NUNUBA-398738 format. One record per residue: y, x, z of N, C-alpha, C in turn. Coordinates in steps of 0.02 Angstrom, whole numbers, plus 50000, padded with zeros to 5 digits. Layout:
BEGIN
YXZYXZYXZ ...
***
This chain:
BEGIN
491544958749822491774956549902491274958749954 491454961549990491044963150049490894955550090 490134956450122490174952950163490334954550239 490684949450262490944951350339490614953150373 490114948750374489684948750418489034954550413 489224958950379488574963250367488614968050417 487894970050446487664974350497488164978850512 488284982450566488644988250580488484996250563 488605000250528488445005450496488155003550433 488114996850414487664997750337488164999450288 487975000150232488265001050163488344994850126 488944992650165489094985850136489354984250075 489744988450060490114989249988489714994849943 489574991349884489304996149833489604995049777 489594999949733490165001149673489605000149622 489884996749566489374995849515489864999949458 489615005049422489675004949363489905001749285 490625001149281490944995849232491254999749188 491434998749124491825003249101492605002549099 492885006549090493575008049105493875001249067 494374998149097494964992549062495134994049000 495014991548950495394994248894496204994948897 496344989348927497034990448927497294996348978 497094998349030497045003349071497015010049015 496315012048990496395017248947497115016348884 497255011548861497735010348822498395014348865 498425013048929499075017848978498855024748965 498225025048990498085031748984498365037748930 498115033348860498065037848804498905037048779 499425033248800499925032648788500145038748842 500075038448902500475044348938500275050248907 499575051448876499335059648843499965059448798 499865055748765500315055848685501085057748718 501295053948765502045057048808502065064548827 501495066548838501465073348863501965076148916 501965071648978502375072949020502065075749065 502415080649084502105086749135501865084849203 501455087249219501055084249309501685084249353 501785078349399502485079549463502515086149474 501735087549507501805096549527502225099749514 502345098749442502695105549378503305101249386 503555094649404504355093849384504795094249448 504385095349505504905095949556505015086949585 505305086049647505335080149683505965074349633 506205078349617507045074549597506795071449514 506565075549477506315073749397505755069149414 505275071849469504715066249472504905058549479 505335059049537505555052749556505875049349490 506525053849439506495047249368505935046749342 505595051549343505105048849295504535042949295 504435041849383504085037249414504535030049408 505205029449410505585025949417505615021449342 505655027749281505505024449211504705021149204 504385025049232503545021849208503565015649233 503835014349299503935007649339504365001149296 504985004449285505185000249230504894996749173 504695001749145504435000249081503674996149068 503394997549127502554993349136502474987449183 503174986749222503124979849253503194974049215 502954967549259502964963049209503654961049218 503714953149193504304949249227504294945949280 504804949249327504914947649393504974939849413 504534939149471504364931549479505164927949517 505284923549513505774920049538505704917349614 506384921449653506034920049716506744916949744 506794913149829507254909449837507784914349852 507544921549890508134924849926507894933149902 508334937149898508454945249905508864946249920 508844949949978509494950650025509224958750044 509874963650033509844970350049510234970650113 509724973450163510044975850237509884983050265 510134983750311510034989150341510094989350397 509534993350437509314993550499509414999550543 509324999850580509305007650639508635010250624 508655015750613507945019950589508185026650645 507415028950649507255035950700507795041150664 507925041350578508225046450580508815044050543 509275037150574509645033650531509705027950503 510075025550460510075019250449509435018450399 509205013650405508645011750358508735005750312 508495007650251508625001350201508104997850192 508134990950192507584986650211507994980050144 507414976650109507554971650074506934964050095 507544961350096507194954150129507094948450066 506374945950066506164942350011506034935350027 506204929650021505894921850043505594918749960 505104916349980504894913949928505144908149897 504854906349830505384899149799504994894749824 505464890049830505674882949874505684881749934 505554888049966505584887650048506434886750067 506334882850109506994878550141507364885350183 508054885150164508294891150229508164888750297 507924894750333508094894350390507334890150421 507034890150379506314889150386505894893950423 505484894250472505204899150506504644900750447 504464907450414504034909150383503534914350426 502974914350391502714921650411503064926650369 502864933150379503094939250345502594943150340 502614947650274502384954050268502844958150276 502824963950312503234972150299502764975950239 503114978550202502744980450134503064987950142 502624991750131502734998950112502645002750046 502955003549992502975005249938502525010549930 502235013549876501845018049849502175024549834 501925029949812502245034749787502195040449807 501555041949861501315049849855501755050749922 502195047949944502785049350012503205053349976 503335054349904503795058449865504215053949842 503945047549787504025044449758504155037449769 504605033549741504545026249752505155023849791 505465019549776505945015449811505815007049824 506445003949864506464995349840506504993849780 506674996749733506644994849654506024995749616 505475001949636504985002349588504584994949611 504594992949685504154988549686504494981949697 505004981649683505254974649670504744967449638 504524970749601504074963549572503414963649604 503194968949633502634969149678502824964849735 503434963749796503604960249824503714953949812 504024952849753504134946249732503364941949730 503014944549694502264943049674502014941249768 501944945249784501714942949865502124936549907 502774938349897503124931949928502804926049894 502834926249832502814919949804501874918349812 501404921849795500754921249821500704919449892 500734922549938500654920849999501124915450041 501694915349999502084908650027502324912450093 502464916650108502784921550162503464924150132 503874927250184504284931350186504194940350156 504414943850121504324950950123504764953350157 504674960450194505124963950203504984970450172 505234972250131505134979550098505464986350126 505264990050148505504994850184505765002350149 506235004550134506465011350103506445017250156 505655019250181505745024050213505945030150186 506045035750231506165042050213505715046750185 505785049250117505435051750069505385060850076 504775063950076504595070750080504635072050006 505025079649998504975085150044505605084550089 506025080450091506585079950109506475079950200 506175072350190505855073150272505115071950269 504825077850295504075077650306503665072750371 503095075050349502715070850412502905072650487 503085066850518502915060250533503555054950500 503995058050487504645052950465504425047950446 504005048750369503805040850357503405035850398 503215040650454502735034450496503135031850559 503595036850566504105035350622504425027650591 504785029750529505175021450509504775017150494 504015019350467503745013250459503595007850541 503365012450577503425009050628503865006050671 504595009350656505245007850670505425000650651 505215001350575505474994450533504894988450560 504384989650560504154984950589504134981450666 504374984850703504624981750772505224978550765 505684980950726506284977850713506154971550689 505764971950644505504963250608505224959050668 504774963250692504524958950766505054956150803 505604962150812506124957650862506774953150848 506814953650783507464950150750507134944450719 506474940550711506094936350690506744928850675 506984926950757507514923050738508214924150691 508164929950680508764931850643508584930450571 507914931550545507734932450498507174925950484 507084921850511506884914450505506174916150493 505774923050514505284923950526504744921650598 504204918850572503644917750634503394924250659 503624925150719503334932750746502594932250766 502444928850777501864926850780501284927450721 501544927450667501294929050595501574933450576 501624941350590501734946250564501284949750512 501194952750468500574956450422501054962950409 500644967150393501004972650352500484975050298 500664979950241500534979650189500624987350135 500384989050090500814993750053500094994950004 500374998949965500035003149919500045009449908 499315013649894499245020149889499595023949957 500205027049974500415031350024500675025950066 500945019750044501175013050055500675010250096 500095009850094499525007150111499055012450173 499355017550149499015023250221499495021150281 500315020950248500715018650326500695011250340 500395006150308500085002150349499675000950385 499115005150357498675005150408498685009450463 499115014850465499295018650534499855014150572 500245009950532500815005850585500175000650652 499684998050608499204995150633498804998750691 498695004950680498415008350745498825008350785 499615010750761499935011650817500145008950873 500225001050827500454993750858499904992450911 499274992950909498694993150951498704996950997 498765002450996498915007451039499555006951090 499975004351066500675003651109500524997851133 500254995251112500244985651136500644981151101 500874982951060501144977051007501644981750979 501834980450927501964971150911501334968150872 501364961950894500574960150866500614956850805 499964960950765500074960750698499534955950670 499764950650628499164944850615498574946750550 498784953450493498404954050450498704961250415 498344964250385498614971050351498174969850271 498624972450236498384971550163498554981050143 498014982250107497954988850109497664989850024 498094992249969498024992749901497885000349901 497265001349877496985007949854497405014049886 497165013049961497465015750018497265024450012 497855028650039497575035650040497305034650139 496685035350146496465036350223496165042950237 496095047650204495925055350241496255058850171 496685062350203497055068950177496615074250158 496025075350154495595079650149495405081950062 495385077050028495445077249955494665078749950 494275080149970493575083249965493165077449933 493155070249922492635064249910492405065649831 491695061649820491655061549760492005058749727 492435054249724492645051049675493435056349663 493605060449726494165065849685493615070649622 493155072749644492715076149585492685072649519 492445067549520492535061849456493015059549432 493485058049472494015054749441494775058149448 494745066349469495215069849486495735071549415 495395070349368495695071649299495435066549246 496195064949204496015061749154496145053449162 496385051849232496525044249242497125043849269 497645047049255498375047449276498375051049344 498385048449383498405051449449497755055349461 498095061049456497595068949476497635071649546 496845076149533497015077749608497445084249632 497705087549565498185090949580498905087449589 498975081949567499685079849607499465075749676 498995074649681498705072149744498825076549801 498715083849787498825090449822499545090149832 499815090649782500585091249776501025086849836 500735080549812501055075649854500915078149932 500235078549966500155080250030500565087750053 500445092250020500935096650029501635095650034 501775092349989502645090150013502695084050063 502255083750095502175077450151502075079750221 501405083550217501335087150291501645093250300 501655094950356502095100250380501585106650378 500915105050393500325111450397499705106850371 499325111350373498455108850365498385104850419 498675107950474498185104150542498335097650547 498905095850501499055088250507498625083350458 498185088250432497595082950403497085078650439 497105080750509496555079350548496945072950585 497615073550586497935068650631497975062450594 497675055150644497475049550622498165046250601 498775048050601499465046250572499415047550503 499115053550496498905056250421498375052050382 497815054350428497245051050400496865047450434 497055041250425496785033950488496025034050492 495755035950434494995036450431494775041450480 495175044650511495065050450571495125048550633 495455041650629495405037750698494925037550738 494795037350787494465037350863494055031350843 494455027050837494165020650828494405015350792 494295011050764494595005950721494684997650751 494334998250811494244991450843494824987250869 494694982850866495384978850885496134980250841 495884979850761496464980850718496464972350691 496974971950652497024965450613496634964550579 496434958250545495804957950482496384960050430 495914962050375496184966050332495974965150255 496314966250209496294964450137496214969150099 495834972950085495634979650035495584978749974 495864982849932495814983249862495804990349854 495384991549796495104997949773495104996749706 495295002049657495125003049585494635008949587 494205007649550493535010549511493765016149494 494095018049440494185024049417494805028549433 494845030249507495255031949553495165036649609 495375042849605495085047249662495175044749721 495455039949753495435037449802495145031549812 494525030649778494105025749780493615026549847 493375031549839492795033349906493235030749968 493955034449991494195033650052494405025950046 494515023150026494735015050015494165010950043 493695012650017492815009750008492745010950099 492635018850106492335019350173492935017550213 493505016750212493985013750272493715006550278 493525003350231493524995550231492804996450271 492475000450257491584999650275491645002150369 492235007750359492235007350446492685003350494 493225000050457493574993650502493064987650497 492354985350446491994980650464491464982650496 491384990950524490634991650572491214991450645 491764990850642492144990350699492204983750742 491914978650675492054971250717492684969950656 493024971550625493604969950597493414965250531 493834958050513493584955550475494024956750406 493494960750365493754963250290493804957850239 494264957750192494134955650132494234960050089 493624963650054493654967550002493594967949935 493944969149880493834968849811494114974249786 493424976249749493424982849699493614982449622 494144982549615494394981849538493984987149502 493594985849466492984993749452493384996749409 493604991349338493834995249285494654999049286 494704998849354495414999849334495655007349376 496265009249363496455017449374497005014549435 496955020349480497645019049525498295018549498 498545013949539499345011749522499455007749469 498875004349475498874998349423499074990649441 499294990949507499514984349507500364987049495 500594991549478501234993049449501344990849393 500924989649350500834990049261500664983349246 501004977549294500834970149260500944968149195 501484973149146501744970349101501354971849054 500694977549078500334980849013499434982249038 499464978449100498764978249126498684972049171 498254968649134498304959849146498204960149221 497464963549217497224962849315497704964749357 498334968449341498794969249399498934963149413 499134959649396499344952649410498774947249441 498144949149416497794945549459497614949849530 497574954949553497594957649606498194957749637 498764956149632499244953849654499154945649691 498904942849656498784934449637498194935949722 497534940049686497064939349738497324942949825 497714947349827497924950849884498564943949930 498934940449883499254936249917498884932049927 498384927949904497774922549922497444924750000 497454931449987496954932050058497534933150097 498174936050089498484934850165498744928950161 498864923850131498914916450171498394914550191 497884915250170497404913250220497264915650292 497464922150273497564925450346497824923950385 498644921450348499224919050411498854911550423 498494908550403498364902650414497874902950463 497444907350476497054908950518497374909250585 497804913150568498134917250639498244913050692 
***
């Protein structure tokens, strides 16, 4: 865990070499035996089917919650599906803090169902409402469609707090992978637009730089499930042109300043092509004066939080993220 008081510009987060988690290795070995072609060779529709199957097979038993409510809200490109969760034990009508959550899947894959157990776990551990957002996917809807949906959904939640029994003074955003990218971008957009005021952000192995040229891409871009080939395919599906790589709405690490953003929980996985950019974003946040709770699950692979049925650390990571969020809400 990083020291929130580390001096500006210091290399505050140090990665230690630890072995690959045996449960993560078993997942990698099983995937190798299945011999499923890379997503980039399947195409979007088949890749989505394969991804959904992986999520179903690897998910833990979902935690019980008090409410799971599907709704439709206005979005920039038409109706936008959301799913509203409230934690077990919460009384109807009681105002709760809320997390607006964006699922991972490279802006191409994933939906409300693939991340249902993640949202249930975060609602339970943080004792908050969770609003999951089914933003538009690429390549049918390219950048910045997902960004626009994420911003619009967050604003809608802030404007409809009374309807959802949400404490609008305590709204957070979060997501994993591509969803972590969207959450980071929403905080920047909200800061620059003067609202809505956000209390916290939860970024789980986020994409923060579309350049894909880091050391961790070189070290872990092959053989650890998420490959460099697939990440470049996701990027090509999502972005309209190479010029979009430099846009902070695609690469929040390239934003001119991260000052004035809400406190953050940043989680990385050690055997992940995205490790460096997640760590670097946490460090840039700290250097800008943002309080950061950083946790590196150094023996883990990208996407591990989806695999709580076969990787025990996934459940622990969601517990840790939920606890950090709960404390963040308490401090808001």
